PyMOL Python script that loads the backbone (N, CA, C, O; Angstrom):
from pymol import cmd

cmd.read_pdbstr("""\
ATOM      1  N   MET A   1       8.525  36.780 -32.300  1.00  0.00           N
ATOM      2  CA  MET A   1       7.257  36.237 -31.857  1.00  0.00           C
ATOM      3  C   MET A   1       7.191  34.711 -32.097  1.00  0.00           C
ATOM      4  O   MET A   1       6.715  33.951 -31.254  1.00  0.00           O
ATOM      5  N   LYS A   2       7.689  34.293 -33.285  1.00  0.00           N
ATOM      6  CA  LYS A   2       7.687  32.864 -33.583  1.00  0.00           C
ATOM      7  C   LYS A   2       8.573  32.106 -32.593  1.00  0.00           C
ATOM      8  O   LYS A   2       8.267  30.976 -32.214  1.00  0.00           O
ATOM      9  N   ARG A   3       9.645  32.724 -32.190  1.00  0.00           N
ATOM     10  CA  ARG A   3      10.565  32.094 -31.254  1.00  0.00           C
ATOM     11  C   ARG A   3       9.890  31.896 -29.893  1.00  0.00           C
ATOM     12  O   ARG A   3      10.082  30.853 -29.268  1.00  0.00           O
ATOM     13  N   ILE A   4       9.122  32.849 -29.428  1.00  0.00           N
ATOM     14  CA  ILE A   4       8.410  32.751 -28.147  1.00  0.00           C
ATOM     15  C   ILE A   4       7.360  31.644 -28.205  1.00  0.00           C
ATOM     16  O   ILE A   4       7.230  30.856 -27.268  1.00  0.00           O
ATOM     17  N   ILE A   5       6.618  31.588 -29.297  1.00  0.00           N
ATOM     18  CA  ILE A   5       5.598  30.541 -29.454  1.00  0.00           C
ATOM     19  C   ILE A   5       6.264  29.168 -29.475  1.00  0.00           C
ATOM     20  O   ILE A   5       5.765  28.225 -28.860  1.00  0.00           O
ATOM     21  N   PHE A   6       7.391  29.054 -30.182  1.00  0.00           N
ATOM     22  CA  PHE A   6       8.108  27.795 -30.230  1.00  0.00           C
ATOM     23  C   PHE A   6       8.570  27.372 -28.843  1.00  0.00           C
ATOM     24  O   PHE A   6       8.416  26.210 -28.468  1.00  0.00           O
ATOM     25  N   LEU A   7       9.135  28.301 -28.079  1.00  0.00           N
ATOM     26  CA  LEU A   7       9.595  27.988 -26.726  1.00  0.00           C
ATOM     27  C   LEU A   7       8.441  27.583 -25.819  1.00  0.00           C
ATOM     28  O   LEU A   7       8.579  26.659 -25.017  1.00  0.00           O
ATOM     29  N   LEU A   8       7.302  28.267 -25.936  1.00  0.00           N
ATOM     30  CA  LEU A   8       6.137  27.906 -25.123  1.00  0.00           C
ATOM     31  C   LEU A   8       5.633  26.506 -25.462  1.00  0.00           C
ATOM     32  O   LEU A   8       5.298  25.725 -24.572  1.00  0.00           O
ATOM     33  N   LEU A   9       5.582  26.198 -26.754  1.00  0.00           N
ATOM     34  CA  LEU A   9       5.154  24.854 -27.155  1.00  0.00           C
ATOM     35  C   LEU A   9       6.144  23.786 -26.678  1.00  0.00           C
ATOM     36  O   LEU A   9       5.742  22.711 -26.233  1.00  0.00           O
ATOM     37  N   LEU A  10       7.423  24.088 -26.775  1.00  0.00           N
ATOM     38  CA  LEU A  10       8.430  23.153 -26.308  1.00  0.00           C
ATOM     39  C   LEU A  10       8.311  22.907 -24.801  1.00  0.00           C
ATOM     40  O   LEU A  10       8.397  21.767 -24.343  1.00  0.00           O
ATOM     41  N   LEU A  11       8.115  23.971 -24.046  1.00  0.00           N
ATOM     42  CA  LEU A  11       7.931  23.824 -22.601  1.00  0.00           C
ATOM     43  C   LEU A  11       6.674  23.030 -22.279  1.00  0.00           C
ATOM     44  O   LEU A  11       6.677  22.210 -21.360  1.00  0.00           O
ATOM     45  N   LEU A  12       5.607  23.264 -23.021  1.00  0.00           N
ATOM     46  CA  LEU A  12       4.361  22.527 -22.803  1.00  0.00           C
ATOM     47  C   LEU A  12       4.563  21.034 -23.053  1.00  0.00           C
ATOM     48  O   LEU A  12       4.096  20.203 -22.273  1.00  0.00           O
ATOM     49  N   VAL A  13       5.251  20.697 -24.126  1.00  0.00           N
ATOM     50  CA  VAL A  13       5.502  19.286 -24.441  1.00  0.00           C
ATOM     51  C   VAL A  13       6.384  18.648 -23.374  1.00  0.00           C
ATOM     52  O   VAL A  13       6.099  17.545 -22.907  1.00  0.00           O
ATOM     53  N   LEU A  14       7.438  19.331 -22.994  1.00  0.00           N
ATOM     54  CA  LEU A  14       8.322  18.785 -21.961  1.00  0.00           C
ATOM     55  C   LEU A  14       7.600  18.620 -20.638  1.00  0.00           C
ATOM     56  O   LEU A  14       7.785  17.613 -19.954  1.00  0.00           O
ATOM     57  N   TYR A  15       6.787  19.585 -20.270  1.00  0.00           N
ATOM     58  CA  TYR A  15       6.042  19.499 -19.008  1.00  0.00           C
ATOM     59  C   TYR A  15       5.046  18.348 -19.039  1.00  0.00           C
ATOM     60  O   TYR A  15       4.939  17.602 -18.066  1.00  0.00           O
ATOM     61  N   SER A  16       4.320  18.192 -20.134  1.00  0.00           N
ATOM     62  CA  SER A  16       3.320  17.126 -20.201  1.00  0.00           C
ATOM     63  C   SER A  16       3.973  15.750 -20.206  1.00  0.00           C
ATOM     64  O   SER A  16       3.403  14.803 -19.664  1.00  0.00           O
ATOM     65  N   CYS A  17       5.138  15.618 -20.795  1.00  0.00           N
ATOM     66  CA  CYS A  17       5.840  14.333 -20.800  1.00  0.00           C
ATOM     67  C   CYS A  17       6.386  13.990 -19.413  1.00  0.00           C
ATOM     68  O   CYS A  17       6.423  12.819 -19.036  1.00  0.00           O
ATOM     69  N   SER A  18       6.798  14.976 -18.670  1.00  0.00           N
ATOM     70  CA  SER A  18       7.370  14.700 -17.359  1.00  0.00           C
ATOM     71  C   SER A  18       6.314  14.373 -16.315  1.00  0.00           C
ATOM     72  O   SER A  18       6.651  13.827 -15.265  1.00  0.00           O
ATOM     73  N   ASN A  19       5.056  14.685 -16.566  1.00  0.00           N
ATOM     74  CA  ASN A  19       3.995  14.430 -15.600  1.00  0.00           C
ATOM     75  C   ASN A  19       3.193  13.173 -15.899  1.00  0.00           C
ATOM     76  O   ASN A  19       2.154  12.935 -15.284  1.00  0.00           O
ATOM     77  N   GLU A  20       3.667  12.376 -16.833  1.00  0.00           N
ATOM     78  CA  GLU A  20       2.957  11.139 -17.129  1.00  0.00           C
ATOM     79  C   GLU A  20       3.119  10.168 -15.974  1.00  0.00           C
ATOM     80  O   GLU A  20       4.210  10.000 -15.429  1.00  0.00           O
ATOM     81  N   LYS A  21       2.025   9.540 -15.617  1.00  0.00           N
ATOM     82  CA  LYS A  21       2.074   8.557 -14.542  1.00  0.00           C
ATOM     83  C   LYS A  21       2.330   7.187 -15.145  1.00  0.00           C
ATOM     84  O   LYS A  21       1.774   6.850 -16.190  1.00  0.00           O
ATOM     85  N   PRO A  22       3.176   6.392 -14.487  1.00  0.00           N
ATOM     86  CA  PRO A  22       3.448   5.062 -15.024  1.00  0.00           C
ATOM     87  C   PRO A  22       2.204   4.189 -14.963  1.00  0.00           C
ATOM     88  O   PRO A  22       1.422   4.249 -14.014  1.00  0.00           O
ATOM     89  N   THR A  23       2.047   3.395 -15.981  1.00  0.00           N
ATOM     90  CA  THR A  23       0.918   2.467 -15.990  1.00  0.00           C
ATOM     91  C   THR A  23       1.403   1.133 -15.453  1.00  0.00           C
ATOM     92  O   THR A  23       2.471   0.650 -15.830  1.00  0.00           O
ATOM     93  N   GLU A  24       0.623   0.552 -14.584  1.00  0.00           N
ATOM     94  CA  GLU A  24       0.969  -0.733 -13.998  1.00  0.00           C
ATOM     95  C   GLU A  24      -0.128  -1.724 -14.321  1.00  0.00           C
ATOM     96  O   GLU A  24      -1.306  -1.371 -14.357  1.00  0.00           O
ATOM     97  N   ASN A  25       0.250  -2.932 -14.549  1.00  0.00           N
ATOM     98  CA  ASN A  25      -0.724  -3.988 -14.791  1.00  0.00           C
ATOM     99  C   ASN A  25      -1.049  -4.671 -13.471  1.00  0.00           C
ATOM    100  O   ASN A  25      -0.541  -5.752 -13.173  1.00  0.00           O
ATOM    101  N   LEU A  26      -1.897  -4.028 -12.689  1.00  0.00           N
ATOM    102  CA  LEU A  26      -2.294  -4.583 -11.399  1.00  0.00           C
ATOM    103  C   LEU A  26      -3.550  -5.420 -11.564  1.00  0.00           C
ATOM    104  O   LEU A  26      -4.405  -5.093 -12.387  1.00  0.00           O
ATOM    105  N   PRO A  27      -3.673  -6.480 -10.804  1.00  0.00           N
ATOM    106  CA  PRO A  27      -4.902  -7.268 -10.863  1.00  0.00           C
ATOM    107  C   PRO A  27      -6.109  -6.429 -10.455  1.00  0.00           C
ATOM    108  O   PRO A  27      -6.012  -5.559  -9.590  1.00  0.00           O
ATOM    109  N   GLU A  28      -7.234  -6.702 -11.085  1.00  0.00           N
ATOM    110  CA  GLU A  28      -8.444  -5.954 -10.771  1.00  0.00           C
ATOM    111  C   GLU A  28      -9.052  -6.369  -9.434  1.00  0.00           C
ATOM    112  O   GLU A  28      -9.809  -5.603  -8.839  1.00  0.00           O
ATOM    113  N   ASN A  29      -8.738  -7.552  -8.962  1.00  0.00           N
ATOM    114  CA  ASN A  29      -9.384  -8.086  -7.767  1.00  0.00           C
ATOM    115  C   ASN A  29      -8.498  -7.979  -6.526  1.00  0.00           C
ATOM    116  O   ASN A  29      -8.497  -8.882  -5.689  1.00  0.00           O
ATOM    117  N   ILE A  30      -7.744  -6.886  -6.400  1.00  0.00           N
ATOM    118  CA  ILE A  30      -6.908  -6.697  -5.216  1.00  0.00           C
ATOM    119  C   ILE A  30      -7.802  -6.479  -4.006  1.00  0.00           C
ATOM    120  O   ILE A  30      -8.745  -5.689  -4.056  1.00  0.00           O
ATOM    121  N   SER A  31      -7.509  -7.167  -2.943  1.00  0.00           N
ATOM    122  CA  SER A  31      -8.286  -7.048  -1.724  1.00  0.00           C
ATOM    123  C   SER A  31      -7.369  -6.630  -0.578  1.00  0.00           C
ATOM    124  O   SER A  31      -6.268  -7.162  -0.434  1.00  0.00           O
ATOM    125  N   VAL A  32      -7.814  -5.699   0.217  1.00  0.00           N
ATOM    126  CA  VAL A  32      -7.039  -5.216   1.352  1.00  0.00           C
ATOM    127  C   VAL A  32      -7.544  -5.914   2.608  1.00  0.00           C
ATOM    128  O   VAL A  32      -8.754  -5.986   2.822  1.00  0.00           O
ATOM    129  N   PRO A  33      -6.640  -6.433   3.449  1.00  0.00           N
ATOM    130  CA  PRO A  33      -7.083  -7.047   4.700  1.00  0.00           C
ATOM    131  C   PRO A  33      -7.908  -6.071   5.532  1.00  0.00           C
ATOM    132  O   PRO A  33      -7.630  -4.872   5.555  1.00  0.00           O
ATOM    133  N   ASN A  34      -8.914  -6.591   6.207  1.00  0.00           N
ATOM    134  CA  ASN A  34      -9.792  -5.753   7.024  1.00  0.00           C
ATOM    135  C   ASN A  34     -10.220  -6.510   8.265  1.00  0.00           C
ATOM    136  O   ASN A  34      -9.814  -7.654   8.467  1.00  0.00           O
ATOM    137  N   SER A  35     -11.022  -5.892   9.086  1.00  0.00           N
ATOM    138  CA  SER A  35     -11.537  -6.472  10.331  1.00  0.00           C
ATOM    139  C   SER A  35     -10.422  -7.029  11.213  1.00  0.00           C
ATOM    140  O   SER A  35     -10.475  -8.193  11.608  1.00  0.00           O
ATOM    141  N   PRO A  36      -9.419  -6.218  11.526  1.00  0.00           N
ATOM    142  CA  PRO A  36      -8.320  -6.733  12.356  1.00  0.00           C
ATOM    143  C   PRO A  36      -8.779  -7.076  13.764  1.00  0.00           C
ATOM    144  O   PRO A  36      -9.665  -6.426  14.320  1.00  0.00           O
ATOM    145  N   ASN A  37      -8.164  -8.107  14.331  1.00  0.00           N
ATOM    146  CA  ASN A  37      -8.417  -8.477  15.711  1.00  0.00           C
ATOM    147  C   ASN A  37      -7.067  -8.654  16.387  1.00  0.00           C
ATOM    148  O   ASN A  37      -6.310  -9.538  15.985  1.00  0.00           O
ATOM    149  N   PRO A  38      -6.733  -7.867  17.379  1.00  0.00           N
ATOM    150  CA  PRO A  38      -7.549  -6.844  18.019  1.00  0.00           C
ATOM    151  C   PRO A  38      -7.793  -5.668  17.067  1.00  0.00           C
ATOM    152  O   PRO A  38      -7.005  -5.420  16.155  1.00  0.00           O
ATOM    153  N   PRO A  39      -8.886  -4.955  17.291  1.00  0.00           N
ATOM    154  CA  PRO A  39      -9.229  -3.839  16.406  1.00  0.00           C
ATOM    155  C   PRO A  39      -8.233  -2.687  16.523  1.00  0.00           C
ATOM    156  O   PRO A  39      -7.477  -2.604  17.491  1.00  0.00           O
ATOM    157  N   ASP A  40      -8.242  -1.818  15.547  1.00  0.00           N
ATOM    158  CA  ASP A  40      -7.393  -0.627  15.576  1.00  0.00           C
ATOM    159  C   ASP A  40      -7.628   0.153  16.862  1.00  0.00           C
ATOM    160  O   ASP A  40      -8.762   0.274  17.325  1.00  0.00           O
ATOM    161  N   TYR A  41      -6.571   0.671  17.423  1.00  0.00           N
ATOM    162  CA  TYR A  41      -6.585   1.514  18.630  1.00  0.00           C
ATOM    163  C   TYR A  41      -7.082   0.782  19.875  1.00  0.00           C
ATOM    164  O   TYR A  41      -7.531   1.424  20.824  1.00  0.00           O
ATOM    165  N   ALA A  42      -7.009  -0.552  19.888  1.00  0.00           N
ATOM    166  CA  ALA A  42      -7.418  -1.316  21.066  1.00  0.00           C
ATOM    167  C   ALA A  42      -6.446  -1.047  22.212  1.00  0.00           C
ATOM    168  O   ALA A  42      -5.256  -0.826  21.986  1.00  0.00           O
ATOM    169  N   THR A  43      -6.951  -1.066  23.422  1.00  0.00           N
ATOM    170  CA  THR A  43      -6.129  -0.871  24.612  1.00  0.00           C
ATOM    171  C   THR A  43      -6.334  -2.038  25.567  1.00  0.00           C
ATOM    172  O   THR A  43      -7.293  -2.799  25.439  1.00  0.00           O
ATOM    173  N   ASN A  44      -5.428  -2.169  26.517  1.00  0.00           N
ATOM    174  CA  ASN A  44      -5.503  -3.218  27.546  1.00  0.00           C
ATOM    175  C   ASN A  44      -5.631  -4.609  26.944  1.00  0.00           C
ATOM    176  O   ASN A  44      -6.462  -5.402  27.386  1.00  0.00           O
ATOM    177  N   ILE A  45      -4.830  -4.906  25.959  1.00  0.00           N
ATOM    178  CA  ILE A  45      -4.864  -6.232  25.351  1.00  0.00           C
ATOM    179  C   ILE A  45      -3.696  -7.047  25.888  1.00  0.00           C
ATOM    180  O   ILE A  45      -2.642  -6.484  26.181  1.00  0.00           O
ATOM    181  N   PRO A  46      -3.858  -8.365  26.024  1.00  0.00           N
ATOM    182  CA  PRO A  46      -2.774  -9.191  26.559  1.00  0.00           C
ATOM    183  C   PRO A  46      -1.609  -9.263  25.579  1.00  0.00           C
ATOM    184  O   PRO A  46      -1.792  -9.099  24.373  1.00  0.00           O
ATOM    185  N   LEU A  47      -0.421  -9.508  26.097  1.00  0.00           N
ATOM    186  CA  LEU A  47       0.766  -9.586  25.252  1.00  0.00           C
ATOM    187  C   LEU A  47       0.846 -10.886  24.465  1.00  0.00           C
ATOM    188  O   LEU A  47       1.541 -10.947  23.451  1.00  0.00           O
ATOM    189  N   ASP A  48       0.152 -11.923  24.911  1.00  0.00           N
ATOM    190  CA  ASP A  48       0.205 -13.214  24.220  1.00  0.00           C
ATOM    191  C   ASP A  48      -1.041 -13.445  23.360  1.00  0.00           C
ATOM    192  O   ASP A  48      -1.607 -14.537  23.374  1.00  0.00           O
ATOM    193  N   LEU A  49      -1.455 -12.456  22.638  1.00  0.00           N
ATOM    194  CA  LEU A  49      -2.668 -12.561  21.838  1.00  0.00           C
ATOM    195  C   LEU A  49      -2.372 -13.101  20.451  1.00  0.00           C
ATOM    196  O   LEU A  49      -1.218 -13.153  20.026  1.00  0.00           O
ATOM    197  N   SER A  50      -3.405 -13.494  19.760  1.00  0.00           N
ATOM    198  CA  SER A  50      -3.310 -13.889  18.357  1.00  0.00           C
ATOM    199  C   SER A  50      -3.793 -12.723  17.514  1.00  0.00           C
ATOM    200  O   SER A  50      -4.787 -12.076  17.843  1.00  0.00           O
ATOM    201  N   LEU A  51      -3.090 -12.461  16.432  1.00  0.00           N
ATOM    202  CA  LEU A  51      -3.522 -11.442  15.480  1.00  0.00           C
ATOM    203  C   LEU A  51      -4.351 -12.133  14.417  1.00  0.00           C
ATOM    204  O   LEU A  51      -4.012 -13.231  13.977  1.00  0.00           O
ATOM    205  N   ALA A  52      -5.430 -11.501  14.004  1.00  0.00           N
ATOM    206  CA  ALA A  52      -6.290 -12.095  12.985  1.00  0.00           C
ATOM    207  C   ALA A  52      -6.856 -10.984  12.104  1.00  0.00           C
ATOM    208  O   ALA A  52      -6.931  -9.828  12.520  1.00  0.00           O
ATOM    209  N   TRP A  53      -7.254 -11.344  10.884  1.00  0.00           N
ATOM    210  CA  TRP A  53      -7.811 -10.387   9.932  1.00  0.00           C
ATOM    211  C   TRP A  53      -8.646 -11.146   8.923  1.00  0.00           C
ATOM    212  O   TRP A  53      -8.563 -12.369   8.815  1.00  0.00           O
ATOM    213  N   ALA A  54      -9.447 -10.404   8.189  1.00  0.00           N
ATOM    214  CA  ALA A  54     -10.266 -10.970   7.119  1.00  0.00           C
ATOM    215  C   ALA A  54      -9.748 -10.438   5.796  1.00  0.00           C
ATOM    216  O   ALA A  54      -9.302  -9.294   5.706  1.00  0.00           O
ATOM    217  N   CYS A  55      -9.810 -11.280   4.764  1.00  0.00           N
ATOM    218  CA  CYS A  55      -9.383 -10.850   3.439  1.00  0.00           C
ATOM    219  C   CYS A  55      -9.750 -11.933   2.437  1.00  0.00           C
ATOM    220  O   CYS A  55      -9.706 -13.125   2.739  1.00  0.00           O
ATOM    221  N   SER A  56     -10.111 -11.497   1.251  1.00  0.00           N
ATOM    222  CA  SER A  56     -10.379 -12.462   0.184  1.00  0.00           C
ATOM    223  C   SER A  56      -9.426 -12.173  -0.966  1.00  0.00           C
ATOM    224  O   SER A  56      -8.835 -11.095  -1.036  1.00  0.00           O
ATOM    225  N   ASN A  57      -9.282 -13.112  -1.843  1.00  0.00           N
ATOM    226  CA  ASN A  57      -8.442 -12.969  -3.039  1.00  0.00           C
ATOM    227  C   ASN A  57      -6.969 -12.751  -2.725  1.00  0.00           C
ATOM    228  O   ASN A  57      -6.296 -12.009  -3.440  1.00  0.00           O
ATOM    229  N   ALA A  58      -6.461 -13.370  -1.687  1.00  0.00           N
ATOM    230  CA  ALA A  58      -5.033 -13.254  -1.377  1.00  0.00           C
ATOM    231  C   ALA A  58      -4.473 -14.646  -1.087  1.00  0.00           C
ATOM    232  O   ALA A  58      -5.126 -15.460  -0.434  1.00  0.00           O
ATOM    233  N   ASN A  59      -3.271 -14.912  -1.570  1.00  0.00           N
ATOM    234  CA  ASN A  59      -2.627 -16.202  -1.325  1.00  0.00           C
ATOM    235  C   ASN A  59      -1.745 -16.186  -0.089  1.00  0.00           C
ATOM    236  O   ASN A  59      -1.573 -17.208   0.574  1.00  0.00           O
ATOM    237  N   SER A  60      -1.185 -15.014   0.218  1.00  0.00           N
ATOM    238  CA  SER A  60      -0.332 -14.878   1.393  1.00  0.00           C
ATOM    239  C   SER A  60      -0.291 -13.420   1.821  1.00  0.00           C
ATOM    240  O   SER A  60      -0.734 -12.527   1.099  1.00  0.00           O
ATOM    241  N   PHE A  61       0.252 -13.199   3.013  1.00  0.00           N
ATOM    242  CA  PHE A  61       0.296 -11.863   3.599  1.00  0.00           C
ATOM    243  C   PHE A  61       1.681 -11.588   4.167  1.00  0.00           C
ATOM    244  O   PHE A  61       2.359 -12.502   4.637  1.00  0.00           O
ATOM    245  N   ASP A  62       2.097 -10.333   4.123  1.00  0.00           N
ATOM    246  CA  ASP A  62       3.285  -9.869   4.842  1.00  0.00           C
ATOM    247  C   ASP A  62       2.781  -9.003   5.982  1.00  0.00           C
ATOM    248  O   ASP A  62       1.972  -8.101   5.764  1.00  0.00           O
ATOM    249  N   LEU A  63       3.245  -9.262   7.183  1.00  0.00           N
ATOM    250  CA  LEU A  63       2.767  -8.551   8.360  1.00  0.00           C
ATOM    251  C   LEU A  63       3.841  -7.579   8.844  1.00  0.00           C
ATOM    252  O   LEU A  63       4.941  -7.985   9.219  1.00  0.00           O
ATOM    253  N   TYR A  64       3.506  -6.306   8.829  1.00  0.00           N
ATOM    254  CA  TYR A  64       4.394  -5.250   9.320  1.00  0.00           C
ATOM    255  C   TYR A  64       3.844  -4.746  10.640  1.00  0.00           C
ATOM    256  O   TYR A  64       2.633  -4.593  10.800  1.00  0.00           O
ATOM    257  N   PHE A  65       4.730  -4.490  11.581  1.00  0.00           N
ATOM    258  CA  PHE A  65       4.327  -4.067  12.924  1.00  0.00           C
ATOM    259  C   PHE A  65       5.281  -2.983  13.363  1.00  0.00           C
ATOM    260  O   PHE A  65       6.492  -3.204  13.392  1.00  0.00           O
ATOM    261  N   ASP A  66       4.765  -1.811  13.706  1.00  0.00           N
ATOM    262  CA  ASP A  66       5.640  -0.698  14.025  1.00  0.00           C
ATOM    263  C   ASP A  66       4.852   0.395  14.727  1.00  0.00           C
ATOM    264  O   ASP A  66       3.621   0.375  14.744  1.00  0.00           O
ATOM    265  N   THR A  67       5.563   1.337  15.299  1.00  0.00           N
ATOM    266  CA  THR A  67       4.923   2.526  15.870  1.00  0.00           C
ATOM    267  C   THR A  67       4.830   3.635  14.824  1.00  0.00           C
ATOM    268  O   THR A  67       4.232   4.680  15.078  1.00  0.00           O
ATOM    269  N   LEU A  68       5.417   3.412  13.653  1.00  0.00           N
ATOM    270  CA  LEU A  68       5.364   4.384  12.568  1.00  0.00           C
ATOM    271  C   LEU A  68       4.199   4.081  11.638  1.00  0.00           C
ATOM    272  O   LEU A  68       3.736   2.943  11.551  1.00  0.00           O
ATOM    273  N   ALA A  69       3.737   5.101  10.951  1.00  0.00           N
ATOM    274  CA  ALA A  69       2.695   4.904   9.950  1.00  0.00           C
ATOM    275  C   ALA A  69       3.195   5.472   8.638  1.00  0.00           C
ATOM    276  O   ALA A  69       3.474   6.669   8.570  1.00  0.00           O
ATOM    277  N   PRO A  70       3.318   4.680   7.607  1.00  0.00           N
ATOM    278  CA  PRO A  70       3.082   3.244   7.545  1.00  0.00           C
ATOM    279  C   PRO A  70       4.206   2.471   8.238  1.00  0.00           C
ATOM    280  O   PRO A  70       5.338   2.948   8.319  1.00  0.00           O
ATOM    281  N   PRO A  71       3.889   1.284   8.733  1.00  0.00           N
ATOM    282  CA  PRO A  71       4.883   0.491   9.459  1.00  0.00           C
ATOM    283  C   PRO A  71       6.050   0.095   8.560  1.00  0.00           C
ATOM    284  O   PRO A  71       5.882  -0.119   7.359  1.00  0.00           O
ATOM    285  N   GLN A  72       7.235   0.000   9.160  1.00  0.00           N
ATOM    286  CA  GLN A  72       8.455  -0.319   8.420  1.00  0.00           C
ATOM    287  C   GLN A  72       9.035  -1.684   8.791  1.00  0.00           C
ATOM    288  O   GLN A  72       9.775  -2.272   8.003  1.00  0.00           O
ATOM    289  N   LYS A  73       8.711  -2.192   9.974  1.00  0.00           N
ATOM    290  CA  LYS A  73       9.321  -3.430  10.465  1.00  0.00           C
ATOM    291  C   LYS A  73       8.502  -4.651  10.047  1.00  0.00           C
ATOM    292  O   LYS A  73       7.334  -4.790  10.412  1.00  0.00           O
ATOM    293  N   LEU A  74       9.134  -5.522   9.284  1.00  0.00           N
ATOM    294  CA  LEU A  74       8.475  -6.751   8.842  1.00  0.00           C
ATOM    295  C   LEU A  74       8.501  -7.760   9.970  1.00  0.00           C
ATOM    296  O   LEU A  74       9.575  -8.172  10.408  1.00  0.00           O
ATOM    297  N   LEU A  75       7.330  -8.165  10.448  1.00  0.00           N
ATOM    298  CA  LEU A  75       7.227  -9.136  11.532  1.00  0.00           C
ATOM    299  C   LEU A  75       7.213 -10.561  10.989  1.00  0.00           C
ATOM    300  O   LEU A  75       7.863 -11.448  11.543  1.00  0.00           O
ATOM    301  N   ALA A  76       6.480 -10.776   9.919  1.00  0.00           N
ATOM    302  CA  ALA A  76       6.395 -12.106   9.316  1.00  0.00           C
ATOM    303  C   ALA A  76       6.085 -11.952   7.833  1.00  0.00           C
ATOM    304  O   ALA A  76       5.353 -11.045   7.437  1.00  0.00           O
ATOM    305  N   ALA A  77       6.644 -12.839   7.018  1.00  0.00           N
ATOM    306  CA  ALA A  77       6.449 -12.763   5.570  1.00  0.00           C
ATOM    307  C   ALA A  77       5.758 -14.016   5.048  1.00  0.00           C
ATOM    308  O   ALA A  77       5.923 -15.105   5.598  1.00  0.00           O
ATOM    309  N   LYS A  78       5.000 -13.853   4.004  1.00  0.00           N
ATOM    310  CA  LYS A  78       4.330 -14.937   3.288  1.00  0.00           C
ATOM    311  C   LYS A  78       3.488 -15.822   4.201  1.00  0.00           C
ATOM    312  O   LYS A  78       3.571 -17.048   4.141  1.00  0.00           O
ATOM    313  N   ILE A  79       2.678 -15.188   5.046  1.00  0.00           N
ATOM    314  CA  ILE A  79       1.759 -15.919   5.920  1.00  0.00           C
ATOM    315  C   ILE A  79       0.613 -16.415   5.061  1.00  0.00           C
ATOM    316  O   ILE A  79       0.022 -15.632   4.318  1.00  0.00           O
ATOM    317  N   ILE A  80       0.286 -17.690   5.143  1.00  0.00           N
ATOM    318  CA  ILE A  80      -0.792 -18.212   4.311  1.00  0.00           C
ATOM    319  C   ILE A  80      -2.125 -18.298   5.051  1.00  0.00           C
ATOM    320  O   ILE A  80      -3.168 -18.477   4.421  1.00  0.00           O
ATOM    321  N   SER A  81      -2.106 -18.171   6.381  1.00  0.00           N
ATOM    322  CA  SER A  81      -3.360 -18.172   7.130  1.00  0.00           C
ATOM    323  C   SER A  81      -3.775 -16.727   7.419  1.00  0.00           C
ATOM    324  O   SER A  81      -3.016 -15.795   7.155  1.00  0.00           O
ATOM    325  N   LYS A  82      -4.961 -16.549   7.953  1.00  0.00           N
ATOM    326  CA  LYS A  82      -5.470 -15.216   8.269  1.00  0.00           C
ATOM    327  C   LYS A  82      -5.346 -14.922   9.748  1.00  0.00           C
ATOM    328  O   LYS A  82      -6.133 -14.159  10.309  1.00  0.00           O
ATOM    329  N   SER A  83      -4.340 -15.538  10.387  1.00  0.00           N
ATOM    330  CA  SER A  83      -4.073 -15.253  11.795  1.00  0.00           C
ATOM    331  C   SER A  83      -2.612 -15.589  12.097  1.00  0.00           C
ATOM    332  O   SER A  83      -1.951 -16.311  11.351  1.00  0.00           O
ATOM    333  N   LEU A  84      -2.143 -15.051  13.195  1.00  0.00           N
ATOM    334  CA  LEU A  84      -0.764 -15.281  13.602  1.00  0.00           C
ATOM    335  C   LEU A  84      -0.690 -15.214  15.110  1.00  0.00           C
ATOM    336  O   LEU A  84      -1.187 -14.257  15.704  1.00  0.00           O
ATOM    337  N   LYS A  85      -0.089 -16.194  15.742  1.00  0.00           N
ATOM    338  CA  LYS A  85       0.071 -16.237  17.208  1.00  0.00           C
ATOM    339  C   LYS A  85       1.465 -15.801  17.550  1.00  0.00           C
ATOM    340  O   LYS A  85       1.828 -15.758  18.726  1.00  0.00           O
TER     341      LYS A  85
END
""", "prot")
cmd.dss("prot")
cmd.show_as("cartoon", "prot")
cmd.util.cbc("prot")
cmd.orient("prot")
């Protein structure tokens, strides 16, 4: 009986240790870009358009463009403005 209790406690400890989530020191003021132009799911838009978005608390942006979700293809990196032609 003692052996079974010991094994159960050991399994409980091992299970709880393996499910710990890593702690990250992320800034509290993370802001996600919003208000995209053209808007999501827009149709009949010209091919020579400017992309624009709103965002606060960001120094630069990486722009991914793809038919996959989430997008995988990096179109432009470290953009400092809130638009791209």
